[in-house]
C-alpha positions as CSV (number, residue, x, y, z in Angstrom):
1,M,0.0,0.0,-0.1
2,L,2.9,2.5,1.0
3,N,4.7,1.6,-2.2
4,Q,1.6,2.4,-4.3
5,F,1.1,5.7,-2.6
6,F,4.5,6.8,-3.5
7,K,4.2,5.6,-7.1
8,S,0.9,7.4,-7.5
9,N,2.0,10.6,-5.7
10,R,5.5,10.7,-7.1
11,I,5.2,14.4,-8.4
12,Y,3.6,15.5,-5.1
13,V,6.4,14.0,-3.0
14,H,9.1,15.4,-5.3
15,V,7.8,18.9,-4.9
16,V,7.6,18.6,-1.1
17,L,11.2,17.4,-1.1
18,L,12.3,20.5,-3.3
19,I,10.4,22.9,-1.1
20,C,12.2,21.2,2.0
21,M,15.6,21.8,0.2
22,A,14.8,25.4,-0.5
23,S,13.8,26.2,3.0
24,L,16.6,24.3,4.8
25,G,19.7,24.8,2.5
26,S,22.8,24.0,4.2
27,C,25.6,25.8,6.1
28,T,29.0,24.3,6.4
29,S,32.0,26.3,7.7
30,G,30.4,29.5,6.9
31,T,29.1,28.5,3.4
32,S,25.5,28.8,2.6
33,S,24.4,26.4,-0.1
34,F,21.1,25.3,-1.7
35,K,20.1,22.5,-4.1
36,L,17.7,22.6,-7.0
37,L,16.7,19.5,-8.8
38,S,15.2,19.0,-12.3
39,P,11.6,17.8,-12.3
40,D,12.7,14.3,-13.0
41,G,15.4,14.4,-10.3
42,V,18.3,13.6,-12.6
43,L,19.9,17.0,-12.7
44,E,21.0,18.7,-9.6
45,L,22.2,22.4,-9.3
46,E,24.0,23.5,-6.1
47,F,24.3,27.4,-5.5
48,A,26.6,28.5,-2.7
49,V,28.1,31.6,-1.2
50,D,31.4,30.6,0.4
51,Q,33.1,32.1,3.4
52,A,35.1,34.5,1.3
53,G,31.7,35.9,0.0
54,K,32.1,34.4,-3.6
55,A,29.1,33.1,-5.4
56,T,29.4,29.7,-7.1
57,F,27.4,26.9,-8.7
58,Q,27.9,23.2,-9.3
59,V,26.0,20.8,-11.5
60,K,25.5,17.0,-11.3
61,R,23.8,14.4,-13.6
62,N,22.8,11.1,-11.8
63,Q,25.1,12.1,-8.9
64,S,28.0,12.5,-11.2
65,I,29.8,15.9,-11.5
66,V,29.2,17.6,-14.7
67,L,30.3,21.0,-13.7
68,E,32.7,21.4,-10.7
69,I,32.4,24.5,-8.5
70,S,32.3,27.4,-10.9
71,D,32.3,31.1,-10.3
72,L,29.5,33.6,-10.6
73,G,29.2,37.3,-10.5
74,V,29.5,40.6,-12.4
75,K,31.4,43.8,-12.3
76,G,30.2,47.2,-13.4
77,S,31.8,50.6,-13.8
78,A,30.0,51.6,-10.5
79,Y,29.5,48.4,-8.5
80,D,31.1,45.0,-7.9
81,F,29.4,41.8,-7.3
82,T,32.5,39.4,-7.5
83,K,33.6,39.3,-3.9
84,N,32.6,40.0,-0.3
85,L,29.0,39.1,-1.1
86,K,26.4,38.1,1.5
87,L,23.3,36.0,0.8
88,G,20.0,38.1,1.0
89,K,16.6,36.8,0.0
90,V,16.1,33.2,-1.1
91,S,12.9,32.5,-2.8
92,E,11.0,29.1,-2.5
93,I,11.3,26.7,-5.3
94,V,8.6,27.0,-7.9
95,T,7.7,24.4,-10.5
96,K,6.4,26.1,-13.7
97,S,5.3,25.0,-17.1
98,E,5.1,27.3,-20.1
99,E,3.7,26.6,-23.6
100,Y,4.4,28.4,-26.7
101,A,4.3,28.1,-30.4
102,M,7.1,28.4,-33.0
103,V,6.7,29.2,-36.7
104,Q,9.9,27.4,-37.5
105,G,12.3,24.9,-35.9
106,K,12.4,21.4,-34.6
107,S,9.0,21.7,-32.9
108,A,5.9,23.7,-33.6
109,K,4.3,23.5,-30.1
110,I,6.6,23.5,-27.1
111,T,6.1,22.9,-23.3
112,Y,8.9,24.1,-21.1
113,T,8.7,22.7,-17.5
114,Y,11.3,23.7,-14.9
115,N,12.0,24.2,-11.3
116,E,13.0,27.8,-10.5
117,Q,14.8,29.5,-7.5
118,I,16.0,33.2,-7.1
119,F,18.9,34.2,-4.9
120,T,19.6,37.8,-4.0
121,L,23.3,38.8,-3.2
122,L,24.4,41.9,-1.4
123,N,27.7,43.6,-1.9
124,T,29.6,45.8,0.6
125,A,27.7,48.8,-0.6
126,G,24.4,47.2,0.3
127,E,23.4,47.0,-3.5
128,E,21.5,44.0,-4.8
129,L,22.1,41.5,-7.6
130,S,19.7,38.6,-8.1
131,I,20.4,35.3,-9.9
132,T,17.5,33.3,-11.2
133,F,18.1,29.5,-11.8
134,R,16.0,27.2,-13.8
135,V,16.5,23.4,-13.9
136,S,14.6,21.4,-16.4
137,D,15.1,17.8,-17.5
138,D,17.3,18.8,-20.3
139,G,19.5,21.4,-18.5
140,V,20.3,24.3,-16.3
141,A,19.9,27.9,-17.0
142,F,20.6,31.2,-15.1
143,Q,20.2,34.9,-15.4
144,Y,21.6,37.9,-13.6
145,L,18.8,40.5,-12.6
146,F,20.3,44.0,-12.0
147,S,18.4,46.4,-9.5
148,T,20.9,49.2,-9.3
149,D,20.0,52.3,-11.2
150,D,23.4,53.7,-11.4
151,D,24.6,55.0,-14.8
152,A,26.9,52.1,-15.2
153,L,28.3,49.7,-17.7
154,I,28.8,46.0,-17.0
155,T,32.5,45.7,-17.6
156,E,33.0,41.9,-16.7
157,E,31.3,38.7,-16.0
158,L,33.0,36.4,-13.6
159,T,30.8,33.5,-14.8
160,S,32.8,30.4,-15.6
161,F,32.2,26.7,-16.3
162,R,34.7,24.4,-14.7
163,F,34.4,20.9,-16.4
164,P,36.0,17.8,-14.9
165,E,39.5,16.8,-16.1
166,G,39.2,14.7,-19.3
167,T,36.3,16.6,-20.8
168,Q,36.6,17.0,-24.7
169,M,35.4,20.0,-26.4
170,F,33.8,20.7,-30.0
171,A,34.2,24.4,-30.6
172,Q,34.2,27.0,-33.4
173,P,37.0,29.7,-32.9
174,M,35.8,33.4,-32.7
175,S,37.6,35.2,-35.4
176,V,39.5,38.4,-34.5
177,A,37.3,41.6,-35.2
178,K,38.0,43.7,-38.0
179,T,40.0,41.1,-39.9
180,G,39.3,39.0,-42.9
181,W,37.9,40.1,-46.2
182,E,37.1,43.8,-46.1
183,Q,37.3,43.7,-42.3
184,T,34.1,41.8,-42.1
185,N,34.9,39.5,-39.1
186,P,33.6,38.3,-36.8
187,S,30.9,36.4,-38.7
188,Y,31.0,33.0,-37.0
189,E,32.5,31.5,-40.1
190,E,35.2,29.1,-39.0
191,H,35.6,25.4,-38.9
192,Y,35.0,23.5,-35.7
193,E,38.0,22.2,-33.6
194,Q,36.9,18.7,-32.6
195,N,37.7,16.3,-29.6
196,I,40.2,18.9,-28.1
197,P,40.8,19.0,-24.4
198,V,38.6,21.4,-22.3
199,G,40.4,24.6,-21.6
200,T,42.3,24.8,-24.8
201,A,42.9,28.3,-25.9
202,S,41.4,29.4,-29.2
203,P,43.9,29.3,-32.1
204,L,42.8,32.8,-33.3
205,G,43.1,34.2,-29.8
206,A,39.5,35.7,-29.6
207,G,37.8,32.8,-27.8
208,W,35.2,30.3,-28.8
209,V,31.7,31.1,-30.2
210,F,28.4,29.8,-28.8
211,P,27.1,27.2,-28.8
212,T,30.1,25.0,-27.6
213,L,29.8,21.3,-27.2
214,F,31.5,19.1,-24.6
215,E,31.7,15.4,-24.0
216,L,32.4,13.9,-20.6
217,D,32.1,10.0,-20.4
218,D,28.4,9.3,-21.2
219,T,27.3,13.0,-20.7
220,W,27.1,15.7,-23.3
221,V,26.8,19.4,-22.5
222,L,26.0,22.2,-25.0
223,L,26.8,25.9,-23.6
224,S,24.9,28.7,-25.2
225,E,23.0,31.9,-24.3
226,A,19.4,33.2,-25.2
227,G,17.3,36.3,-24.4
228,L,19.9,38.7,-25.6
229,G,18.3,42.1,-25.3
230,P,19.4,45.5,-26.9
231,D,21.1,46.6,-23.8
232,Y,23.5,43.7,-23.5
233,C,26.4,42.4,-25.6
234,G,26.8,39.0,-27.2
235,A,29.2,36.8,-25.3
236,R,31.7,34.2,-26.1
237,L,33.7,31.5,-24.2
238,I,37.5,32.2,-23.2
239,A,39.5,29.3,-21.9
240,D,41.5,29.9,-18.8
241,T,44.6,27.9,-19.7
242,V,45.7,27.6,-16.0
243,S,42.4,26.4,-14.3
244,K,41.0,25.0,-17.5
245,A,37.8,26.7,-16.8
246,M,35.7,28.1,-19.7
247,K,34.7,31.7,-18.9
248,I,32.3,34.3,-20.3
249,G,34.1,36.8,-22.5
250,F,32.8,40.1,-23.9
251,P,33.5,41.6,-27.2
252,T,36.4,43.9,-28.1
253,A,36.1,47.6,-28.3
254,V,36.0,47.7,-32.2
255,E,32.7,45.6,-32.3
256,V,30.6,48.6,-32.3
257,Y,27.9,50.5,-34.3
258,T,29.6,53.9,-35.4
259,N,30.5,56.0,-32.3
260,K,28.6,53.8,-29.9
261,G,29.8,51.3,-27.2
262,H,30.5,47.5,-26.9
263,L,29.7,46.9,-23.2
264,P,26.2,46.4,-21.7
265,V,24.5,49.7,-21.0
266,N,22.5,49.8,-17.6
267,P,20.8,46.4,-18.3
268,T,17.9,45.1,-16.3
269,Q,19.0,41.6,-16.9
270,S,21.8,39.5,-18.6
271,P,21.0,36.9,-21.2
272,W,20.3,33.5,-20.0
273,R,23.4,31.2,-19.7
274,I,22.2,27.9,-21.0
275,I,23.8,24.5,-20.0
276,T,22.0,21.7,-21.9
277,I,22.8,18.4,-20.3
278,G,22.1,14.7,-21.3
279,N,23.0,12.4,-24.2
280,L,23.2,13.3,-27.8
281,E,19.5,12.8,-28.2
282,T,19.0,15.4,-25.6
283,I,21.2,18.0,-27.4
284,V,19.5,17.4,-30.8
285,E,15.8,17.4,-29.3
286,S,16.2,20.1,-26.8
287,T,14.4,23.5,-27.2
288,L,16.3,25.4,-24.4
289,G,17.5,27.9,-27.0
290,T,14.0,29.2,-27.5
291,D,12.6,28.2,-24.1
292,L,14.7,30.9,-22.6
293,A,14.1,33.5,-25.3
294,A,11.8,36.4,-24.9
295,P,8.2,35.8,-25.9
296,A,7.1,36.9,-29.5
297,I,6.4,40.4,-30.0
298,A,2.9,41.5,-31.1
299,L,2.6,41.7,-34.8
300,E,-0.3,43.7,-36.3
301,S,-0.9,40.8,-38.5
302,S,1.0,37.5,-38.8
303,A,0.0,36.6,-42.3
304,F,3.1,37.7,-43.9
305,V,5.2,35.3,-41.7
306,Q,5.4,32.4,-44.3
307,P,8.5,30.0,-44.1
308,G,9.5,28.2,-47.1
309,L,12.2,27.3,-49.8
310,A,13.9,29.9,-52.0
311,S,15.7,29.9,-55.4
312,W,19.0,31.9,-55.4
313,S,21.0,32.6,-58.4
314,W,24.2,34.1,-56.6
315,A,25.3,30.7,-54.8
316,L,26.7,29.2,-57.9
317,L,26.6,31.9,-60.6
318,K,27.8,34.8,-58.4
319,D,27.6,38.6,-59.1
320,N,26.9,38.5,-62.9
321,S,23.7,36.5,-62.2
322,V,22.1,39.4,-60.5
323,N,20.5,40.8,-63.5
324,Y,16.8,41.1,-65.0
325,D,16.8,38.0,-67.2
326,T,18.7,35.6,-64.9
327,T,16.4,36.7,-62.0
328,K,13.3,35.9,-64.1
329,W,14.7,32.5,-64.8
330,F,15.1,31.8,-61.2
331,I,11.5,33.0,-60.4
332,D,10.2,30.6,-63.1
333,Y,12.4,27.9,-61.3
334,A,11.0,28.7,-58.0
335,S,7.4,28.6,-59.3
336,D,8.1,25.2,-61.0
337,M,9.5,23.8,-57.8
338,S,6.5,25.2,-55.8
339,W,8.9,27.2,-53.6
340,K,7.7,30.5,-52.1
341,Y,10.7,32.7,-52.7
342,C,13.4,34.0,-54.9
343,L,16.4,35.9,-53.5
344,I,18.0,38.7,-55.3
345,D,21.5,39.3,-54.2
346,V,24.1,42.1,-54.3
347,N,23.9,45.3,-56.4
348,W,20.4,44.8,-57.7
349,D,19.9,48.5,-57.3
350,T,22.2,49.2,-60.2
351,T,22.2,45.9,-62.2
352,I,18.5,45.7,-62.3
353,G,17.3,49.0,-61.0
354,A,14.3,50.0,-58.9
355,E,11.8,50.2,-61.9
356,R,12.6,46.7,-63.1
357,I,12.7,45.2,-59.7
358,Q,9.0,46.4,-59.3
359,E,8.4,44.6,-62.6
360,L,10.0,41.5,-61.3
361,A,8.0,41.7,-58.2
362,Q,4.7,41.8,-60.1
363,Y,5.8,39.0,-62.4
364,A,6.9,36.9,-59.4
365,A,3.5,37.5,-57.6
366,G,1.7,36.2,-60.7
367,K,3.8,33.0,-60.3
368,G,3.1,32.7,-56.7
369,V,6.6,33.7,-55.7
370,G,7.8,36.4,-53.3
371,L,11.0,38.3,-53.8
372,I,13.7,38.8,-51.2
373,L,16.2,41.7,-51.6
374,W,19.8,42.0,-50.4
375,Y,21.2,45.0,-48.4
376,N,24.6,45.8,-47.0
377,S,24.1,46.8,-43.3
378,A,27.4,48.6,-43.1
379,G,28.2,52.1,-41.9
380,E,31.8,52.6,-40.9
381,W,32.5,49.1,-39.5
382,N,33.7,47.4,-42.7
383,T,34.9,48.5,-46.3
384,T,32.7,46.1,-48.4
385,P,31.9,47.4,-51.7
386,Y,28.5,45.8,-52.3
387,H,25.4,47.8,-52.3
388,P,22.6,49.1,-51.6
389,K,24.8,50.0,-48.7
390,S,24.2,52.1,-45.5
391,E,20.6,52.6,-46.4
392,L,19.3,51.1,-43.1
393,L,21.4,52.8,-40.4
394,I,18.8,54.8,-38.6
395,H,15.1,54.6,-37.9
396,E,14.1,57.2,-40.4
397,Q,16.1,55.5,-43.2
398,R,14.5,52.2,-42.5
399,E,11.1,53.6,-42.2
400,E,11.5,55.2,-45.8
401,E,13.3,52.1,-47.2
402,F,10.9,49.4,-45.8
403,A,7.9,51.3,-46.7
404,K,9.0,51.5,-50.4
405,L,9.7,47.7,-50.5
406,N,6.4,46.9,-49.0
407,A,4.7,49.0,-51.6
408,W,6.5,47.3,-54.3
409,G,5.4,44.0,-53.0
410,I,8.8,42.8,-51.7
411,K,8.4,40.0,-49.1
412,G,11.7,40.1,-47.2
413,V,15.3,41.4,-46.9
414,K,18.6,39.8,-46.5
415,I,20.9,42.2,-44.7
416,D,24.7,41.4,-44.7
417,F,28.1,42.5,-43.0
418,F,27.5,43.4,-39.5
419,G,30.1,44.6,-37.1
420,G,30.5,42.1,-34.3
421,D,28.9,41.4,-30.9
422,G,29.2,44.7,-29.1
423,Q,26.1,46.1,-27.3
424,S,25.5,48.8,-29.9
425,V,25.6,46.2,-32.8
426,I,23.2,44.0,-30.9
427,A,20.8,47.0,-30.5
428,Y,21.1,47.6,-34.3
429,Y,19.7,44.0,-34.9
430,H,16.8,44.7,-32.6
431,D,16.0,48.0,-34.3
432,I,16.0,46.5,-37.8
433,L,13.7,43.6,-36.7
434,K,11.2,46.0,-35.0
435,D,11.0,48.2,-38.0
436,A,10.8,45.3,-40.6
437,A,7.8,43.9,-38.6
438,K,6.0,47.2,-38.9
439,H,6.3,46.9,-42.7
440,E,5.6,43.1,-42.9
441,L,9.1,42.3,-44.2
442,L,10.8,38.9,-43.4
443,V,14.4,39.1,-42.4
444,N,17.6,37.2,-43.0
445,F,20.8,38.3,-41.4
446,H,24.2,37.4,-43.1
447,G,27.7,38.0,-42.0
448,A,26.1,38.0,-38.6
449,T,26.0,36.9,-35.1
450,L,24.3,33.9,-33.6
451,P,20.5,34.4,-33.3
452,R,20.4,33.3,-29.7
453,G,16.6,32.6,-29.9
454,W,15.6,35.8,-31.6
455,Q,13.3,33.8,-33.9
456,R,10.9,33.2,-31.2
457,T,11.0,36.9,-30.1
458,Y,10.7,38.1,-33.7
459,P,8.7,35.4,-35.6
460,H,9.4,37.2,-38.9
461,L,13.2,36.6,-38.5
462,M,13.5,33.6,-40.7
463,T,17.1,32.7,-40.6
464,M,20.6,33.9,-40.0
465,E,23.9,32.7,-41.5
466,S,26.4,32.6,-38.7
467,I,28.1,29.7,-40.1
468,K,30.8,28.7,-42.7
469,G,28.1,27.8,-45.2
470,F,27.8,26.6,-48.8
471,E,29.3,29.7,-50.3
472,F,32.7,28.9,-48.7
473,I,32.6,25.6,-50.6
474,T,32.5,27.5,-53.7
475,F,35.4,29.6,-52.7
476,T,38.2,27.0,-51.9
477,Q,38.8,23.3,-52.4
478,E,40.1,23.1,-48.8
479,T,36.6,24.0,-47.6
480,A,34.9,21.7,-50.0
481,N,37.1,18.7,-48.8
482,L,35.9,19.5,-45.2
483,A,32.2,19.9,-46.2
484,A,31.0,16.4,-45.0
485,N,32.7,16.5,-41.6
486,H,31.6,20.3,-41.1
487,S,28.0,19.5,-42.0
488,A,27.8,16.6,-39.5
489,M,28.9,18.9,-36.8
490,L,26.1,21.3,-37.2
491,P,22.9,19.6,-35.9
492,F,24.9,19.1,-32.6
493,T,26.2,22.8,-32.4
494,R,25.4,25.8,-34.4
495,N,21.9,24.4,-35.7
496,A,21.0,22.8,-32.3
497,F,18.7,25.7,-31.4
498,D,18.7,28.5,-34.0
499,P,17.8,28.7,-37.7
500,M,21.0,28.5,-40.0
501,D,21.1,29.9,-43.5
502,F,23.8,27.4,-44.8
503,T,22.1,27.6,-48.3
504,P,22.5,24.0,-49.0
505,M,22.3,21.6,-51.8
506,A,24.3,21.3,-55.1
507,F,24.0,18.5,-57.5
508,S,26.0,19.8,-60.5
509,K,29.4,21.1,-61.0
510,I,30.7,23.8,-58.8
511,P,33.0,26.0,-60.9
512,N,36.7,25.3,-60.1
513,I,35.7,23.1,-57.2
514,D,35.8,19.2,-57.0
515,R,32.8,18.4,-54.7
516,V,33.5,15.5,-52.3
517,T,30.1,15.0,-51.0
518,T,27.6,12.6,-53.0
519,N,24.3,13.7,-54.5
520,A,22.2,12.0,-51.8
521,F,24.3,13.7,-49.0
522,E,23.3,17.1,-50.7
523,L,19.7,15.9,-50.9
524,A,19.6,15.3,-47.2
525,L,20.7,18.7,-46.1
526,P,17.6,20.8,-46.6
527,T,15.6,18.6,-44.0
528,L,18.6,17.9,-41.7
529,F,19.3,21.7,-41.4
530,L,16.8,24.0,-39.8
531,S,15.9,27.3,-41.4
532,G,12.8,29.3,-41.7
533,I,13.7,30.1,-45.3
534,Q,15.9,27.4,-46.9
535,H,17.8,29.1,-49.7
536,I,18.7,26.3,-52.2
537,A,22.0,26.6,-54.0
538,E,21.2,24.4,-57.1
539,T,20.5,26.2,-60.4
540,P,17.5,25.4,-62.7
541,A,19.8,23.7,-65.1
542,G,21.3,21.4,-62.5
543,M,17.9,20.7,-61.2
544,A,16.7,19.7,-64.7
545,E,19.4,16.9,-64.8
546,V,18.2,15.0,-61.7
547,P,15.4,12.2,-61.8
548,D,11.8,13.3,-61.6
549,Y,11.3,11.6,-58.3
550,V,14.0,13.9,-56.8
551,R,12.3,17.1,-58.1
552,T,9.0,15.8,-56.7
553,Y,10.5,15.3,-53.3
554,L,12.0,18.8,-53.3
555,R,8.6,20.4,-54.2
556,D,7.3,19.3,-50.8
557,I,9.9,19.9,-48.2
558,P,8.6,21.6,-45.1
559,T,10.5,24.1,-43.0
560,V,7.9,24.1,-40.1
561,W,8.2,20.7,-38.1
562,D,5.8,19.3,-35.5
563,E,8.3,17.0,-33.9
564,T,12.0,16.1,-34.1
565,Q,13.7,12.8,-33.0
566,F,17.4,11.9,-33.0
567,I,18.1,8.5,-34.4
568,D,21.9,8.1,-34.6
569,G,25.1,10.1,-34.9
570,Y,28.3,11.6,-33.5
571,P,29.5,15.1,-34.1
572,G,31.5,15.4,-37.3
573,K,31.0,11.8,-38.1
574,L,27.3,10.9,-38.6
575,A,23.9,12.7,-38.2
576,I,20.6,11.0,-38.6
577,V,17.5,12.7,-37.6
578,A,13.7,12.3,-38.1
579,R,11.3,15.2,-38.4
580,R,7.5,15.0,-38.6
581,S,5.2,17.4,-40.5
582,R,1.6,16.6,-39.7
583,D,1.4,12.9,-40.5
584,T,4.6,12.7,-42.7
585,W,8.0,11.8,-41.4
586,F,11.3,12.9,-43.1
587,V,14.3,10.8,-42.0
588,T,17.6,12.2,-43.2
589,G,21.1,11.1,-42.6
590,I,24.6,12.2,-43.7
591,N,28.0,10.5,-43.2
592,G,30.7,12.9,-42.3
593,E,33.6,10.6,-42.9
594,N,35.2,9.3,-46.0
595,E,34.5,5.6,-45.3
596,V,31.6,3.4,-46.1
597,K,29.2,2.7,-43.1
598,E,26.8,-0.1,-42.6
599,L,24.1,0.8,-40.2
600,S,21.1,-0.7,-38.4
601,L,18.9,2.0,-37.3
602,D,16.4,1.7,-34.5
603,M,13.4,3.1,-36.1
604,S,10.8,1.3,-34.0
605,F,8.9,4.5,-33.3
606,L,8.0,4.5,-37.0
607,N,6.9,0.7,-37.2
608,G,4.4,0.1,-39.9
609,K,5.0,3.3,-41.8
610,S,5.6,3.2,-45.4
611,G,7.2,5.3,-48.1
612,Y,10.4,5.6,-50.0
613,L,14.2,5.8,-49.6
614,I,16.4,7.8,-51.8
615,T,20.2,7.2,-51.4
616,D,23.3,6.9,-53.6
617,C,23.9,4.3,-56.3
618,E,26.9,2.2,-55.7
619,S,28.6,2.5,-59.0
620,H,28.1,6.2,-59.9
621,P,27.0,9.4,-58.3
622,E,23.4,9.2,-59.2
623,F,20.4,8.6,-56.9
624,K,18.4,5.3,-56.4
625,K,14.9,5.2,-55.0
626,Q,13.2,2.2,-53.3
627,S,9.8,1.6,-51.6
628,I,10.2,0.7,-47.9
629,T,8.2,-0.2,-44.8
630,I,9.6,0.2,-41.4
631,Q,9.9,-2.6,-38.9
632,D,12.1,-2.1,-35.8
633,A,15.6,-1.9,-37.1
634,F,16.3,-0.7,-40.6
635,P,19.5,-1.3,-42.6
636,V,21.3,1.5,-44.4
637,R,24.4,1.6,-46.3
638,L,26.0,5.0,-46.4
639,K,28.7,5.7,-49.1
640,A,31.7,7.6,-48.0
641,N,30.5,11.3,-47.6
642,G,27.2,9.9,-48.7
643,G,23.7,10.4,-47.4
644,F,19.9,9.4,-47.7
645,I,16.3,10.6,-47.2
646,M,13.2,8.7,-46.3
647,K,9.7,10.0,-46.7
648,L,7.2,8.0,-44.6
649,K,3.5,8.1,-43.7
């Protein structure tokens, strides 16, 4: 009887235990500490203020340490919350559950359930800093809340993440600001360093970008941030080569909007520091990156927010393709493929001109296709020659330009070449998104920072580049040689939470490049990668060469998913993911290594569903298609750098 009581009242008993922990805490040798568990009891956060007045936290999974005692605190130009702290108020633990909807991403309807506790710290001046902790079944998140009203900048975060010895890291180096082509760095466009010891210094000297992935025995951790408002800067990870801890780092002084600053300006709160914890299935299926983002702004009408696929001439044909006739060809291509959009890239204002752009917009509308126009964001932060340039710098300019585009019937803008992660640049992103919403324009940022959940806050933000994408494969053979490995990293890192405009899929010849990935590998990318608008690199001529069944498949690819399930993989080596749109499942996989793989996939959750498989032929780089029905384990043979897709009902 007693055993049955505990089984049927497990949630009630768990909440009672949490409340007891919150009220009791513990005091050992002058240290005040408190424990907060995940709803399922697997994850444990311990927050403490030690004898020296330093705030710290520790994280465990199944009683095993994931993060050793790590530092907390911030320092401002007018206050210091890094030492000599005292614990003030401690809230009770509250269990909360929030529901929200997404117009893109791995799940359309999401429920975020967590236990929350807030701690208030006092410094020697009696000023207050609060830290909110949330622990869910898939991770830990915390955020600083500022109550001081001083005219102060946040100059430093003491926040660190101290992993146990032996932890391995998968991380993308942050490029040094104001370097690279026409001073356009940082744009989050480096290859990942893989399986390196935690605490390794970045080879470029500027830290590591979010999200960063860590492997410790059977536990995986993905560090990132979300809820980045206009009054804070984008952060990065800096390795402490002595302690081997990973620390929060701030942008450099040159990462600014003209004549404005790089440090947080009187913020009310910091972004959420997100620690996703579990196995690789947890990493791929978690939605913490949007769970912690600010809720969606109110749109006067949301009818214009329409995800979809787009044709794009510049990917393979470059600058000379941005002309009237080629654009009309790509509009016809998009219409034939039942894709919603056609992107017109650089210099359209002179190579096509305003009058003929309006003609093309009318022509495209008659074909059921919307146009997206490219802009150069730049003021003084880089020397890029492409245009239209500097037309969106201030609110009055954006009002005039966006109103004009709306009147022309343009559906969206692609804005390129931003100046880094400084607070003033982050504010510029927010300003653009707010003004674009008023004029019902979709937004795609390129040469840009990580979105950090902005696609939830601004539903019309369709995608952001922030990755070494397909265009780099067209630039150098070295990048093309790494394409399979690089692509197999992305579902576990850059694309785990946020939309990514990789601009995938090329079947035909890339000028001056020998492509190493197979056709079926390329076919898998548009459903493996997440992006509100998926810009397809292949040309009309190249698409005409593939079998009819491939074109039929590509005419019906969703960018909005109801459900995502991880099937198999390892960062850089293999990625196999299933995504559901209504009653149809798309299962896609890529081989990140130059070796054949014979796999037996556990697909029992799809038992009885039927459809087809498209993969590589053995003897030549063409496709092959076969009808399939799923029963438990399913065998798949992947060619070196190969891939497959399944479509099942």
